[in-house]
RODO-2510 file (C-alpha; in nm, 4 decimals, decimal comma):
residues 567
     n   res          X          Y          Z
     1     m     1,1420     4,9954     1,5534
     2     m     1,4193     4,7941     1,4203
     3     e     1,2422     4,4636     1,5139
     4     r     0,9320     4,5747     1,3314
     5     q     1,1418     4,6502     1,0225
     6     t     1,3179     4,3272     1,0513
     7     i     0,9731     4,1289     1,0695
     8     l     0,8429     4,3284     0,7656
     9     r     1,1622     4,2319     0,5755
    10     l     1,1120     3,8675     0,6682
    11     k     0,7641     3,8777     0,5536
    12     k     0,8310     4,0332     0,2454
    13     l     1,1080     3,7751     0,1768
    14     c     0,8634     3,4982     0,2708
    15     s     0,6010     3,6485     0,0455
    16     t     0,8381     3,6729    -0,2472
    17     c     0,9399     3,3073    -0,2037
    18     v     0,5805     3,1871    -0,1755
    19     t     0,4471     3,3706    -0,4646
    20     g     0,7721     3,2928    -0,6784
    21     i     0,7504     2,9183    -0,6466
    22     y     0,3713     2,8972    -0,6507
    23     g     0,2834     3,1392    -0,9431
    24     c     0,6303     3,2205    -1,0676
    25     q     0,5752     3,5884    -0,9621
    26     w     0,9054     3,7288    -0,8944
    27     k     0,8232     4,0843    -1,0032
    28     k     0,7465     4,3510    -0,7532
    29     y     0,3959     4,4133    -0,8864
    30     p     0,2568     4,0990    -1,0262
    31     p    -0,0534     4,1121    -1,2455
    32     r    -0,3863     4,1005    -1,0493
    33     p    -0,5400     3,7342    -1,0922
    34     n    -0,8887     3,6351    -1,1651
    35     k    -1,0144     3,5288    -0,8118
    36     k    -1,2904     3,2920    -0,9445
    37     k    -1,0431     3,0867    -1,1517
    38     e    -0,8009     3,0843    -0,8831
    39     r    -1,0559     2,9437    -0,6400
    40     i    -1,1380     2,6735    -0,8912
    41     w    -0,7754     2,5841    -0,9173
    42     i    -0,7280     2,5688    -0,5396
    43     l    -1,0007     2,3171    -0,5414
    44     v    -0,8401     2,1337    -0,8330
    45     l    -0,5129     2,1366    -0,6289
    46     s    -0,6900     2,0108    -0,3210
    47     c    -0,8455     1,7086    -0,5050
    48     a    -0,5246     1,6277    -0,6783
    49     f    -0,3328     1,6325    -0,3653
    50     g    -0,6090     1,3942    -0,2096
    51     i    -0,5773     1,1624    -0,5046
    52     s    -0,2030     1,1508    -0,4928
    53     a    -0,2002     1,0830    -0,1088
    54     f    -0,4447     0,7989    -0,1660
    55     w    -0,2350     0,6523    -0,4439
    56     f     0,0874     0,6944    -0,2295
    57     y    -0,0758     0,5074     0,0436
    58     c    -0,2005     0,2287    -0,1958
    59     w     0,1546     0,1893    -0,3310
    60     w     0,2844     0,1528     0,0294
    61     a     0,0051    -0,1183     0,1006
    62     l     0,1005    -0,3105    -0,2097
    63     r     0,4752    -0,3472    -0,1098
    64     n     0,4006    -0,7039    -0,0021
    65     d     0,3357    -0,7978    -0,3742
    66     y     0,6127    -0,5964    -0,5463
    67     d     0,7635    -0,9272    -0,6593
    68     n     0,4453    -1,0392    -0,8240
    69     l     0,4323    -0,7133    -1,0236
    70     n     0,8038    -0,7546    -1,1305
    71     g     0,7365    -1,1092    -1,2377
    72     h     0,4203    -1,0263    -1,4300
    73     l     0,5850    -0,7438    -1,6147
    74     f     0,8972    -0,9644    -1,6903
    75     e     0,6511    -1,2041    -1,8699
    76     k     0,5267    -0,9209    -2,0742
    77     t     0,8475    -0,7537    -2,1685
    78     h     1,1061    -1,0238    -2,1195
    79     r     1,3417    -0,7750    -1,9444
    80     w     1,4125    -0,7631    -1,5824
    81     l     1,3707    -0,4376    -1,4059
    82     d     1,2637    -0,3569    -1,0506
    83     w     0,9465    -0,1780    -1,1698
    84     s     0,8310    -0,1556    -0,8224
    85     v     1,1114     0,0700    -0,7137
    86     i     1,0644     0,2858    -1,0370
    87     l     0,6833     0,3366    -0,9622
    88     l     0,7532     0,4063    -0,5898
    89     i     0,9870     0,6895    -0,6799
    90     l     0,7462     0,8222    -0,9339
    91     t     0,4641     0,8107    -0,6666
    92     a     0,6759     0,9835    -0,3985
    93     f     0,7820     1,2600    -0,6426
    94     i     0,4132     1,3190    -0,7326
    95     f     0,3051     1,3401    -0,3894
    96     s     0,5974     1,5714    -0,2857
    97     y     0,5222     1,8038    -0,5534
    98     l     0,1559     1,8444    -0,4806
    99     l     0,2360     1,8574    -0,1054
   100     l     0,4634     2,1450    -0,1701
   101     l     0,1928     2,3397    -0,3886
   102     m    -0,0625     2,2815    -0,1030
   103     i     0,1779     2,4143     0,1561
   104     l     0,2374     2,7138    -0,0576
   105     a    -0,1381     2,7761    -0,1046
   106     l    -0,1812     2,7773     0,2687
   107     c     0,1028     3,0125     0,3102
   108     h    -0,0730     3,2462     0,0677
   109     f    -0,3775     3,2423     0,3105
   110     a    -0,1536     3,2813     0,6165
   111     l     0,0394     3,5910     0,4685
   112     g    -0,2669     3,7561     0,3049
   113     l    -0,1491     3,7097    -0,0513
   114     l    -0,3670     3,6934    -0,3568
   115     l    -0,3621     3,3298    -0,5104
   116     y    -0,2033     3,2944    -0,8468
   117     l    -0,1058     2,9614    -0,9728
   118     h     0,1286     2,9622    -1,2811
   119     w    -0,0004     2,7907    -1,5783
   120     i     0,3045     2,5520    -1,5742
   121     n     0,1942     2,4281    -1,2365
   122     k    -0,1644     2,3950    -1,3761
   123     v    -0,0485     2,1791    -1,6484
   124     a     0,1741     1,9701    -1,4433
   125     i    -0,1212     1,9183    -1,1880
   126     l    -0,3453     1,7895    -1,4685
   127     i    -0,0869     1,5569    -1,6229
   128     l     0,0014     1,4047    -1,2883
   129     v    -0,3554     1,3410    -1,1964
   130     l    -0,4062     1,1778    -1,5276
   131     l    -0,1204     0,9571    -1,4786
   132     i    -0,2271     0,8541    -1,1442
   133     l    -0,5857     0,7629    -1,2755
   134     l    -0,4110     0,5757    -1,5614
   135     l    -0,2094     0,3724    -1,3068
   136     m    -0,5176     0,2929    -1,1176
   137     i    -0,7082     0,1676    -1,4013
   138     v    -0,4240    -0,0506    -1,5162
   139     i    -0,3929    -0,1964    -1,1731
   140     g    -0,7773    -0,2329    -1,1739
   141     i    -0,7540    -0,4383    -1,4950
   142     m    -0,4411    -0,6375    -1,4716
   143     w    -0,3912    -0,6625    -1,1037
   144     k    -0,7456    -0,6287    -0,9715
   145     e    -0,6730    -0,8500    -0,6670
   146     e    -0,4624    -0,5787    -0,5285
   147     w    -0,7595    -0,3740    -0,4420
   148     d    -0,8477    -0,6302    -0,1784
   149     t    -0,4967    -0,5903    -0,0374
   150     i    -0,5688    -0,2059     0,0046
   151     i    -0,9086    -0,2660     0,1721
   152     l    -0,7305    -0,5225     0,4083
   153     s    -0,4730    -0,2599     0,4933
   154     l    -0,7285     0,0063     0,5675
   155     q    -0,8765    -0,2292     0,8391
   156     v    -0,5217    -0,2517     0,9882
   157     t    -0,4202     0,1130     0,9641
   158     a    -0,7617     0,2660     1,0518
   159     p    -0,6848     0,3648     1,4145
   160     f    -0,3618     0,5365     1,2932
   161     l    -0,5423     0,7159     1,0003
   162     h    -0,8138     0,8301     1,2422
   163     i    -0,5497     1,0020     1,4645
   164     g    -0,3820     1,1489     1,1901
   165     a    -0,6914     1,2754     1,0251
   166     v    -0,8141     1,4371     1,3546
   167     v    -0,4608     1,6049     1,3848
   168     g    -0,5020     1,7388     1,0208
   169     v    -0,8485     1,8839     1,0629
   170     t    -0,7352     2,0275     1,3981
   171     s    -0,4410     2,1852     1,2271
   172     v    -0,6505     2,3812     0,9732
   173     a    -0,8914     2,5020     1,2404
   174     w    -0,7070     2,8368     1,2680
   175     f    -0,7476     2,8998     0,8839
   176     v    -1,1081     2,8076     0,8825
   177     i    -1,2033     3,0255     1,1992
   178     d    -0,9687     3,3061     1,0640
   179     q    -1,1721     3,3098     0,7323
   180     f    -1,5093     3,2960     0,9225
   181     f    -1,4265     3,6177     1,1252
   182     q    -1,2412     3,7970     0,8350
   183     s    -1,5676     3,7655     0,6547
   184     k    -1,7647     3,9034     0,9523
   185     r    -1,5181     4,2035     0,9612
   186     r    -1,5748     4,2814     0,5934
   187     h    -1,9453     4,2885     0,6762
   188     l    -1,8763     4,5718     0,9565
   189     i    -1,7159     4,8005     0,6933
   190     q    -1,9561     5,0747     0,6242
   191     p    -1,9718     5,1492     0,2379
   192     g    -1,8992     5,5047     0,1496
   193     p    -2,0543     5,7127    -0,1453
   194     i    -2,1345     5,5207    -0,4485
   195     s    -1,9110     5,7690    -0,6383
   196     q    -1,6125     5,6593    -0,4447
   197     t    -1,6402     5,2958    -0,5872
   198     s    -1,5699     5,1570    -0,9236
   199     r    -1,8263     4,8926    -0,8888
   200     n    -2,2097     4,8888    -0,9231
   201     p    -2,3671     4,8913    -0,5725
   202     k    -2,5625     4,5655    -0,6803
   203     e    -2,2338     4,4000    -0,7578
   204     i    -2,0880     4,4977    -0,4338
   205     k    -2,4061     4,3647    -0,2460
   206     r    -2,3792     4,0240    -0,4365
   207     i    -2,0117     3,9890    -0,3502
   208     i    -2,0658     4,0635     0,0158
   209     w    -2,3737     3,8113     0,0224
   210     l    -2,1649     3,5433    -0,1568
   211     n    -1,8603     3,6107     0,0809
   212     q    -2,0969     3,5699     0,3780
   213     t    -2,2505     3,2574     0,2425
   214     v    -1,9286     3,0812     0,1773
   215     f    -1,7222     3,1933     0,4740
   216     q    -1,9888     3,2125     0,7318
   217     i    -2,2127     2,9195     0,6381
   218     v    -2,0861     2,6697     0,3892
   219     l    -1,7250     2,6441     0,5093
   220     p    -1,7945     2,6281     0,8732
   221     m    -2,0841     2,3884     0,8431
   222     f    -1,8672     2,1663     0,6109
   223     y    -1,5644     2,1892     0,8476
   224     l    -1,7889     2,1103     1,1475
   225     g    -1,9315     1,7940     0,9747
   226     v    -1,5992     1,6558     0,8933
   227     v    -1,4885     1,6969     1,2551
   228     i    -1,7866     1,5235     1,3869
   229     i    -1,7519     1,2357     1,1450
   230     l    -1,3948     1,1982     1,2427
   231     y    -1,4728     1,2089     1,6007
   232     l    -1,7337     0,9343     1,5902
   233     i    -1,5671     0,7095     1,3045
   234     p    -1,3915     0,4743     1,5499
   235     c    -1,7453     0,3446     1,6176
   236     a    -1,7109     0,1756     1,2776
   237     i    -1,3306     0,0604     1,2936
   238     s    -1,2861    -0,3089     1,3253
   239     s    -0,9218    -0,3984     1,3422
   240     p    -0,8045    -0,7581     1,4354
   241     c    -0,5090    -0,5906     1,6268
   242     i    -0,7340    -0,4316     1,8670
   243     i    -0,7265    -0,7318     2,0899
   244     k    -0,6577    -0,8305     2,4549
   245     r    -0,3141    -0,9691     2,5102
   246     e    -0,4316    -1,2949     2,6554
   247     n    -0,6340    -1,3587     2,3375
   248     l    -0,3416    -1,3420     2,1109
   249     a    -0,2855    -1,6555     1,9339
   250     p     0,0664    -1,8220     1,8860
   251     r     0,2743    -1,7024     1,6026
   252     p     0,1575    -1,8571     1,2687
   253     i     0,3596    -2,1347     1,1331
   254     m     0,5747    -2,0569     0,8299
   255     m     0,5890    -2,2323     0,4782
   256     g     0,8864    -2,1448     0,2696
   257     h     0,7511    -1,9993    -0,0664
   258     r     0,9902    -2,1635    -0,3241
   259     g     1,2109    -2,2014    -0,0278
   260     a     1,3735    -1,8792     0,1024
   261     p     1,4046    -1,6729    -0,2025
   262     m     1,5239    -1,3645    -0,0331
   263     l     1,8327    -1,5587     0,0694
   264     a     1,8886    -1,7939    -0,2026
   265     p     1,7826    -1,8555    -0,5888
   266     e     1,4244    -1,9672    -0,5673
   267     n     1,3363    -2,3323    -0,5973
   268     t     1,6964    -2,4477    -0,5495
   269     l     1,8227    -2,6810    -0,3039
   270     m     2,0088    -2,3959    -0,1111
   271     s     1,6778    -2,2026    -0,1015
   272     f     1,5112    -2,4881     0,0846
   273     e     1,8192    -2,5480     0,3249
   274     e     1,7799    -2,1739     0,4159
   275     t     1,4133    -2,2421     0,4866
   276     v     1,5252    -2,5031     0,7448
   277     k     1,7433    -2,2522     0,9082
   278     c     1,4410    -2,0113     0,9275
   279     e     1,2642    -2,2651     1,1458
   280     a     0,9742    -2,3025     0,8886
   281     s     0,7594    -2,6067     0,9051
   282     a     0,7063    -2,6840     0,5417
   283     f     0,8340    -2,6362     0,1828
   284     e     0,6118    -2,4750    -0,0776
   285     t     0,7105    -2,5112    -0,4438
   286     d     0,5802    -2,5668    -0,7985
   287     v     0,6327    -2,9034    -0,9840
   288     r     0,6614    -2,9522    -1,3598
   289     i     0,7312    -3,2643    -1,5749
   290     s     1,0305    -3,2831    -1,8029
   291     y     0,9979    -3,4230    -2,1527
   292     d     1,1300    -3,7533    -2,0277
   293     g     0,9137    -3,7712    -1,7182
   294     v     1,1221    -3,6344    -1,4417
   295     p     0,9425    -3,4129    -1,1961
   296     f     1,1434    -3,0865    -1,1252
   297     l     1,0934    -2,7637    -0,9387
   298     m     1,0102    -2,4514    -1,1566
   299     h     0,7571    -2,1761    -1,1292
   300     d     0,7771    -1,9961    -1,4594
   301     s     0,6675    -2,1724    -1,7797
   302     t     1,0121    -2,0906    -1,9281
   303     f     1,3715    -2,0776    -1,8044
   304     e     1,4357    -1,7382    -1,9216
   305     r     1,4130    -1,5521    -1,5729
   306     t     1,5763    -1,7911    -1,3346
   307     t     1,8505    -1,9789    -1,5405
   308     d     2,1102    -1,9146    -1,8078
   309     v     1,9239    -2,0836    -2,0728
   310     a     2,0082    -1,7820    -2,3102
   311     e     2,3771    -1,8816    -2,3026
   312     v     2,3212    -2,2713    -2,3019
   313     f     2,0401    -2,3076    -2,5326
   314     p     2,0106    -1,9618    -2,7104
   315     k     1,7533    -2,1077    -2,9629
   316     k     1,5319    -2,2325    -2,6963
   317     i     1,5193    -1,9290    -2,4650
   318     r     1,1306    -1,9034    -2,4581
   319     n     1,0426    -2,2748    -2,4976
   320     n     0,8193    -2,4225    -2,2360
   321     v     1,0259    -2,5829    -1,9512
   322     s     0,8469    -2,9148    -1,9982
   323     n     0,9786    -2,9412    -2,3442
   324     f     1,3332    -2,9816    -2,2075
   325     t     1,4726    -3,3328    -2,1175
   326     w     1,6111    -3,3729    -1,7606
   327     t     1,9621    -3,4115    -1,9184
   328     e     1,9220    -3,0723    -2,0738
   329     i     1,7841    -2,9148    -1,7691
   330     q     2,0767    -3,0307    -1,5474
   331     k     2,3163    -2,8230    -1,7820
   332     l     2,1628    -2,5060    -1,6700
   333     n     2,2807    -2,2710    -1,3905
   334     a     1,9989    -2,1607    -1,1549
   335     g     2,1839    -1,9393    -0,9325
   336     k     2,3814    -1,6766    -1,1272
   337     w     2,0610    -1,4898    -1,2161
   338     f     2,0055    -1,4262    -0,8487
   339     l     2,3338    -1,2541    -0,7889
   340     k     2,3029    -1,0496    -1,0941
   341     k     1,9497    -0,9325    -1,0831
   342     d     1,9181    -0,9250    -0,7030
   343     p     1,5458    -0,9525    -0,7114
   344     y     1,4941    -0,8644    -0,3307
   345     s     1,7876    -0,6367    -0,2839
   346     t     1,9314    -0,8838    -0,0303
   347     v     2,2421    -1,0158    -0,2058
   348     r     2,4659    -0,7658    -0,0342
   349     t     2,3632    -0,9039     0,3122
   350     l     2,4867    -1,2540     0,2077
   351     s     2,8180    -1,3725     0,3062
   352     e     3,0891    -1,4561     0,0431
   353     e     3,0318    -1,8112     0,1036
   354     s     2,6789    -1,7980     0,0575
   355     q     2,7112    -1,5997    -0,2688
   356     i     2,9610    -1,8618    -0,3988
   357     n     2,7054    -2,1477    -0,2965
   358     a     2,4283    -1,9460    -0,4799
   359     s     2,6175    -1,9172    -0,7927
   360     k     2,6593    -2,3049    -0,8234
   361     q     2,2912    -2,3907    -0,7822
   362     h     2,1225    -2,6016    -1,0479
   363     v     1,7555    -2,6868    -1,1126
   364     c     1,6167    -2,8953    -0,8344
   365     s     1,4259    -3,2080    -0,8981
   366     l     1,1335    -3,3341    -0,6797
   367     a     1,3262    -3,6374    -0,5535
   368     e     1,5979    -3,4120    -0,4121
   369     l     1,3505    -3,1829    -0,2399
   370     l     1,1613    -3,5013    -0,0913
   371     d     1,5025    -3,6320     0,0331
   372     l     1,5790    -3,3097     0,2078
   373     a     1,2298    -3,2839     0,3575
   374     a     1,2503    -3,6380     0,4938
   375     r     1,5971    -3,5651     0,6667
   376     k     1,4755    -3,2403     0,8172
   377     k     1,1177    -3,3547     0,8937
   378     k     0,9528    -3,0868     0,6929
   379     n     0,6079    -3,0958     0,5062
   380     v     0,5919    -3,0451     0,1463
   381     l     0,3160    -2,8463    -0,0298
   382     f     0,3316    -2,8079    -0,4069
   383     d     0,1335    -2,6907    -0,7035
   384     l     0,1571    -2,9205    -0,9981
   385     r     0,1780    -2,7461    -1,3214
   386     p     0,1130    -3,0275    -1,5991
   387     p     0,2554    -2,9811    -1,9507
   388     t     0,0501    -2,7732    -2,1952
   389     d     0,1987    -2,9117    -2,5075
   390     p    -0,0496    -3,1671    -2,6566
   391     c     0,2439    -3,3632    -2,7924
   392     h     0,4087    -3,4033    -2,4636
   393     p     0,4348    -3,7957    -2,3653
   394     y     0,3267    -3,7196    -1,9990
   395     l     0,0341    -3,4878    -2,0748
   396     n    -0,2320    -3,6862    -1,9141
   397     n    -0,0572    -3,8686    -1,6232
   398     s     0,1508    -3,6039    -1,4497
   399     h    -0,0208    -3,6636    -1,1181
   400     a     0,0631    -4,0383    -1,1377
   401     i     0,4411    -3,9618    -1,2149
   402     v     0,4523    -3,7273    -0,9041
   403     l     0,2714    -3,9845    -0,6821
   404     e     0,5123    -4,2543    -0,7952
   405     t     0,8016    -4,0131    -0,7157
   406     i     0,6703    -3,9391    -0,3665
   407     l     0,6026    -4,3140    -0,2952
   408     g     0,9569    -4,3971    -0,3882
   409     s     1,1150    -4,1496    -0,1596
   410     p     1,2141    -4,1804     0,1917
   411     i     0,9616    -3,9057     0,3151
   412     h     0,6631    -4,0196     0,5389
   413     h     0,3427    -3,9965     0,3738
   414     n     0,1880    -3,7457     0,6387
   415     q     0,4439    -3,5069     0,5509
   416     i     0,2894    -3,4392     0,2131
   417     l     0,0177    -3,1779     0,1797
   418     w    -0,1741    -3,3075    -0,1134
   419     q    -0,4255    -3,0965    -0,3233
   420     p    -0,6788    -3,3555    -0,4784
   421     d    -0,7376    -3,3292    -0,8609
   422     n    -1,0387    -3,5603    -0,8816
   423     k    -0,8330    -3,7690    -1,1199
   424     t    -0,5946    -3,9584    -0,8976
   425     v    -0,6844    -4,1365    -0,5631
   426     t    -0,5273    -3,9623    -0,2823
   427     p    -0,2997    -4,2077    -0,0612
   428     k    -0,4655    -4,2592     0,2743
   429     d    -0,1806    -4,1025     0,4967
   430     f    -0,1441    -3,7805     0,2762
   431     q    -0,2780    -3,4608     0,4429
   432     k    -0,5604    -3,3197     0,2114
   433     i    -0,5401    -2,9459     0,1488
   434     t    -0,7533    -2,7408    -0,0827
   435     g    -0,7377    -2,3925    -0,2544
   436     k    -1,1209    -2,3543    -0,2335
   437     k    -1,3346    -2,1760     0,0242
   438     l    -1,5689    -2,4753     0,0941
   439     d    -1,8001    -2,4738     0,3904
   440     p    -1,6791    -2,6689     0,6991
   441     e    -1,9361    -2,9456     0,6494
   442     t    -1,8088    -3,0277     0,3048
   443     l    -1,4413    -3,0030     0,4197
   444     h    -1,5142    -3,2442     0,6973
   445     k    -1,6933    -3,4826     0,4874
   446     e    -1,4050    -3,4889     0,2369
   447     n    -1,1463    -3,5216     0,5184
   448     i    -0,9793    -3,1853     0,4293
   449     r    -0,8422    -3,0188     0,7372
   450     t    -0,6511    -2,7209     0,5729
   451     i    -0,7411    -2,4623     0,3256
   452     n    -0,4708    -2,2729     0,1255
   453     i    -0,5886    -1,9396    -0,0081
   454     r    -0,4553    -1,5977    -0,0904
   455     y    -0,4409    -1,3704     0,2147
   456     s    -0,6796    -1,1318     0,0500
   457     g    -0,9208    -1,3866    -0,0552
   458     i    -1,0758    -1,4606     0,2927
   459     s    -1,2221    -1,2433     0,5643
   460     f    -1,1332    -1,2332     0,9389
   461     s    -1,4927    -1,3597     1,0122
   462     e    -1,4306    -1,6649     0,7723
   463     i    -1,1020    -1,7307     0,9382
   464     r    -1,2732    -1,7303     1,2793
   465     n    -1,5501    -1,9618     1,1486
   466     y    -1,3059    -2,2202     1,0018
   467     a    -1,1195    -2,2177     1,3394
   468     a    -1,4336    -2,2681     1,5309
   469     n    -1,4850    -2,5746     1,3119
   470     n    -1,1310    -2,7088     1,3633
   471     i    -1,0280    -2,6194     1,0049
   472     s    -0,6786    -2,4769     0,9601
   473     t    -0,6054    -2,1704     0,7243
   474     n    -0,2705    -2,1204     0,5370
   475     l    -0,2646    -1,7834     0,3537
   476     y    -0,0096    -1,6884     0,0828
   477     v     0,2177    -1,5116    -0,0043
   478     v     0,2842    -1,2903     0,3123
   479     n     0,6110    -1,0859     0,3013
   480     e     0,5460    -0,7785     0,5117
   481     r     0,5663    -0,7380     0,8744
   482     w     0,2385    -0,5484     0,8955
   483     l     0,0575    -0,8196     0,7135
   484     f     0,1954    -1,1089     0,9116
   485     s     0,1237    -0,9300     1,2283
   486     t    -0,2387    -0,8631     1,1195
   487     l    -0,2903    -1,2382     1,0315
   488     w    -0,1257    -1,3255     1,3613
   489     c    -0,3810    -1,1202     1,5400
   490     a    -0,6641    -1,2810     1,3330
   491     r    -0,5596    -1,6152     1,4454
   492     v    -0,4318    -1,7456     1,1081
   493     n    -0,2691    -2,0931     1,1611
   494     s     0,0037    -2,0544     0,8941
   495     v     0,1310    -1,8432     0,6190
   496     t     0,3435    -1,8994     0,2955
   497     t     0,6146    -1,6405     0,2794
   498     n     0,9450    -1,5336     0,1106
   499     a     1,0534    -1,3588     0,4366
   500     c     1,0773    -1,6350     0,6949
   501     h     1,4229    -1,5026     0,8026
   502     i     1,2400    -1,1994     0,9027
   503     f     0,9317    -1,3350     1,0689
   504     k     1,1371    -1,5963     1,2785
   505     n     1,2698    -1,3123     1,4946
   506     m     0,9225    -1,1694     1,5674
   507     n     0,8027    -1,2558     1,9256
   508     e     0,4808    -1,0684     1,8933
   509     p     0,2806    -0,8507     1,6315
   510     i     0,4431    -0,5228     1,5480
   511     w     0,1365    -0,3706     1,6991
   512     h    -0,1650    -0,4627     1,8902
   513     i    -0,3536    -0,2739     2,1620
   514     n    -0,6152    -0,3539     2,4420
   515     p    -0,9623    -0,2335     2,3441
   516     g    -0,9695    -0,0410     2,6656
   517     a    -0,6476     0,1432     2,5873
   518     y    -0,7640     0,2148     2,2356
   519     l    -1,0899     0,3602     2,3719
   520     a    -0,8891     0,5830     2,6094
   521     i    -0,6770     0,7149     2,3179
   522     w    -0,9628     0,7682     2,1002
   523     i    -1,1511     0,9812     2,3709
   524     i    -0,8232     1,1798     2,4667
   525     t    -0,7477     1,2517     2,1114
   526     d    -1,0953     1,3804     2,0138
   527     l    -1,1149     1,5802     2,3578
   528     v    -0,7758     1,7497     2,2974
   529     s    -0,8695     1,8333     1,9328
   530     f    -1,2088     1,9691     2,0529
   531     l    -1,0407     2,1989     2,3248
   532     l    -0,7885     2,3253     2,0787
   533     i    -1,0591     2,4204     1,8183
   534     v    -1,2624     2,5877     2,0856
   535     s    -0,9604     2,7728     2,2056
   536     i    -0,8723     2,8873     1,8567
   537     y    -1,2345     3,0064     1,8225
   538     f    -1,2294     3,2294     2,1278
   539     i    -0,8834     3,3698     2,0416
   540     h    -1,0287     3,4658     1,7197
   541     r    -1,3432     3,5906     1,8579
   542     s    -1,1688     3,8138     2,1141
   543     r    -0,9718     3,9686     1,8270
   544     y    -1,2915     4,0412     1,6386
   545     m    -1,4635     4,1898     1,9241
   546     k    -1,1776     4,4393     1,9709
   547     i    -1,1984     4,5311     1,6149
   548     q    -1,5835     4,5546     1,6297
   549     d    -1,5469     4,8369     1,8984
   550     e    -1,3020     5,0450     1,6833
   551     p    -1,4524     5,2977     1,4313
   552     q    -1,4534     5,1538     1,0823
   553     s    -1,3278     5,3526     0,7762
   554     y    -1,4488     5,3056     0,4299
   555     q    -1,2286     5,0745     0,2219
   556     p    -1,3595     4,9799    -0,1065
   557     e    -1,0951     4,7265    -0,1916
   558     l    -1,2010     4,5207     0,0982
   559     l    -1,5586     4,5294    -0,0154
   560     a    -1,4433     4,3941    -0,3578
   561     e    -1,2689     4,0986    -0,2085
   562     t    -1,4519     3,7514    -0,2199
   563     g    -1,2597     3,5840     0,0539
   564     e    -0,8914     3,6191     0,0268
   565     p    -0,7273     3,7640     0,3564
   566     q    -0,5718     4,0976     0,3350
   567     s    -0,1964     4,1656     0,3768
***
């Protein structure tokens, strides 16, 4: 008896907490809610949770390009903030809040409580959904290439998402089957005299018919359809990491994107020296021309983000970098900003000696980079960014100046990965590389052996086609382990990366699985799920049969229900 009272107290306490948080119903006798409206709101909540889960997944998949987002927003606002972390925290909060409401809603069903969502939660749900949709629209307009990244990530994570989805639908089987048999139990109740009820007999019949239609036909059929689709969806999954071990290609070669910008200020000599330590095969950088004709390394069009130009030349903060002379450029410090802004949250991992070295870095000239590449036997790939000022003295001969600098350096010509511009003749020994997806015949005709393209701008089938035609692929910019592993399984030859110090320690992809093993996991997962759902069905069926054999009393309040379980 004491145990039963304890259980009842615990159930009452749980009910108070659930209804209190979900609907702010802390009173002993809360007002009776409108069931139709509450069903609509539970549907809205479910959709909102689905949208937030998708957005949370999207923001996780976009981690590879967080630095691009921060750089893009810096150009717009001229203020450095780690926007990616801010948006990640916001996304996690939205997802957690809606997840809590979903759990509380399911607890209502489990405890037999009437649903009542407080208006504050309703307003919050609508605001959060609108906020997510707004963020999606902004991404679609300003950062639309990232949708290709999300599609790529789905190919990679599909096997895991499938297993998670099967576990999810199996876990709600108890609720679905319970609702099915509760509906049948309501149908067994024999209605008493009409005078005992407060409702019209036709209205009661309509409610019973609606209850039977929803919980005995629509809900079971929808659930069964979802289960069948999930059981068979692996037939459509094509992930490059479902591969036999013997077919796994060698680890992709690495090119240091602006050096090793996670370990040192980007495009500085220190950054490229760290790239050498990471065992990368090439340096990737951006070349600009100073006002007096000296090629130097700089990605941005201004010095605002990566130097102390605000202190040295306060009146020229937002002037184009090509409008500075080399003498002026040499006065700038290109390392202190890295220690102050810590763009990759890696400064704390550096030794004191490395931090001191970073603080002394200056803007690197192309000649300095070529000298380092010659000594360390590293290839050099660069994007030439010509001056945009019509009055610039070297507006039309940027390529000629760069070519002259290369030919006058100690670097061997076959260490240069040259992107032809159709204006300057490419020296014979330079390795030609293009950023366009041309057909293999055209590439062979133009003596181009490598294509350099964004990782989301090429399909796995195209990579295989180029490999079959002896064309190498270099994909940029790859910073996350999952993406590097995926491209490794897809047999990509090389990648441009900010994270060479991480990838150099990877001896194999973070995950890859034999097709036979994946088939076994697929079958076992579906079989276990099927057996659990069938077992749950027979448990509820046996309980229903026992109740069916018992005499039923007239309960008009059950007839009035339209689907909520009773406490």
